N, C-alpha and C positions, 0 to 999 in steps of 0.2 A: 376674587375681589368682591367685596360687598357692593351692592347697588348704590350709586351716588344719587342724591336727590337735590335738585336745584329749583326751589319754589320760584314762580314767576311774579315779580313785583307788579305786573300789569293788573293783577286781580286784587291787589291790596286795597285797603281803605285809605284813599288819599286825603281824607279829612282828618285822619289820625294815623299818619304814616309812621310816626315814631313808635307807637304801640305795636304795630305789625312788625317793624324791624326788631324790636326787643323780643317779640315772640320768636322770630327766626333765630336770634342769638341764643335763646334758651333751648331751642329745638335741636334735633339730630340732623337738621339740614346740613349738607356739605357746602353748598354754594348758594348764592342768591342770583337769580336770572333776571337780567335787566333788558327789556325789549325797547329799543330806541327806534321810533318810526318817524318818517319825514313827510308823510302825506303824498309822496310822489312814487317811491318804489313800492309802497303799499298804500292802500286807500284809507289811511288813518294816521293821526298824529298822536304820539303818546307823551313822551317827556324827553328832555335833553340834558345837557351837562349840569345845569344848576341843581336838578333833582339828584343826579348821580353823585355830585359833589356832596350834597347834604347827606345822602344815604351812606356814602363812604366814611363819613365822620363817626357814625354810630354803629354801622354794621360790622360785626366781628367775623363774618363769613367771607370767603373769597368772592369777588364779583365776577360774574359770568355775563359779559356784556354782548348782547346780540344786536348787531347793527342792521336793521331792516331799512337801509338808506342807500341812496345813490352816492357814488364816489366816496365810499367809506375810508379810502386811503388818505383823505384830507384830514381825518380826525384821529389818526393813529397816535400821534404824540400827545394830543390832549387827553385821549382815553388813558394812555399810560400814566400821565401825570396824576390822574385821579386814583391810581393804585389798582387798576383792573388786573385781575389774574389772567383772564381769558378775553380775547377780542375775537368775535365771531362775525365773519362777513359772508354775504351771499355770493355764491358762484355766479348768479345771474346779474349781479351788480358790479362785477369786477372785470374790466377789460384785460388787465394784466394780473391775473390771480397769483401767479408764482411770485411776482415782484411784491405784491401786497403782503403775502405771507412772510416774505423775507423782512419787510419793513416792520411788521408786527413783532417778529422775533427780535429784531435789532433794537426795538423800543423796550425790550425786557418783558414782553408778555407771551403767553402761549397763544398759538394761532389756531383758529377753528374756521371751518367752511360749512355753510348751510346750503342745503338743496331744497328747492320748492317741490311740492308733490309731483309735478310733471317732469322734473329733471331727473334723468336716470343716474344711478350711482357710477356707471361706466365713465361718466365725464371726469371723474376724479382719478382714474386709473394711473395717469402719469404724474400725479402729484400726491398720492396717498401717503407716501413716505415722508412728506415734508410738513404734514399737518398734525397737530396734537389731538384734534377731535373733528368729527364730522357730525353736524346736526341735521337730522332728517325731519322736515316739517311734516307732521301727520294731519295738519289742517292747512288751508290756504292762509298765508301770513297776513296779518293786519288787524285781526280782532281776536279777543279771548272768547272762551266758552263755545267753540265750534265742535261739530261732531267729528270723531276720529275717522280717518280714511283708512279702510281695511288693508289696502294694498301696501301700506307702510310696512306690514309684517314681512312681506316678500322682499321689500327693499332692504330691510335690516339684514335679512339672511344673505342677500347678495353682497351687501357691504361687508358683513362679517367674513365671508369667504374671501373677498378681495384683500382685506386687512391681513387675514391669516396667511394667505399665499404670499403677500409682500413681506411678511415677517416683522411688521411694525407693532408698536403698542398704542396705536391710534384708538382713541375712545369713540364710542358711538353714543350720541345723545338724541333723544326724541322729544319733540315739543308739539303738544296739541291733543286734547282729548285724553290725557293720561289720567286714569282713575283706577279704582279697585278691580275693574273688569279687564281693562287693556294692559295695565302695568305688568302683571305676571306673564302675559303672552309676549310682551316686548322683551322682557328680561330673558325669557326662555329662548327667544330668537337671536339674542346676542347683544342687547342694549346694555350699556354701562351706566348711563346717566339719564335720569328721568326728570323732565321739566314738567311741573304741574302748577297751574294757576288757580283756576276756579275750584278745583277739587280740594285744594289745600285751604285757601283763604275763605271760601264760603262754608267750610266745614264747621260744625259746632265745637270741635276740638282739633284745631289745626296741628297742635304739637303731636297728638296721638295719630293723626292722619299721616304726618311726615314719618313718624316712627313705623307705621304700617308699610309705607313704601320702602323704607330702608330695609325692612325685614323680608322683603320678597326674595 
């Protein structure tokens, strides 16, 4: 399978968001990654449903909604109504993770779980067959443009082994510090989906940058 690329809207130009969405539409990007932050689970506030709704009206790519929020289960139905393809919740934010995954599936979306840098992949051992994707944070969540955490490579390898042993088709996604140097190493380790924000949107030619990630 070719590497999937999900550019992160967090690094887009919010003064001219339509132009950046149209660029994504023209590009080889597979999905659009939307980081929803509440200022409590992570130390920052990004955007909420009004922005997602506006984006959904013009974006032709599937929406990869990453909820960096407390109590994400409260927003499952609303996220589904906006046409999200994937709803991604943090292991650390869910008291009843299996129930939340079931609710996401019942709402018609694919379900993903995110692990913070300090959370071991072994925490998903009993639920790996129930999720469509696992997102490993390769930076501490809350801000864009951070330095890549090298130990993520080892986590990807351990997660890939767990998925292979379980015999599932669960995807592995990585978010944080993904660029020309880190992306090939991640793909070689077993990553299926690359989330890239600053590297794409701050590029002089974002469409070419997305293409380069696709070709890894």
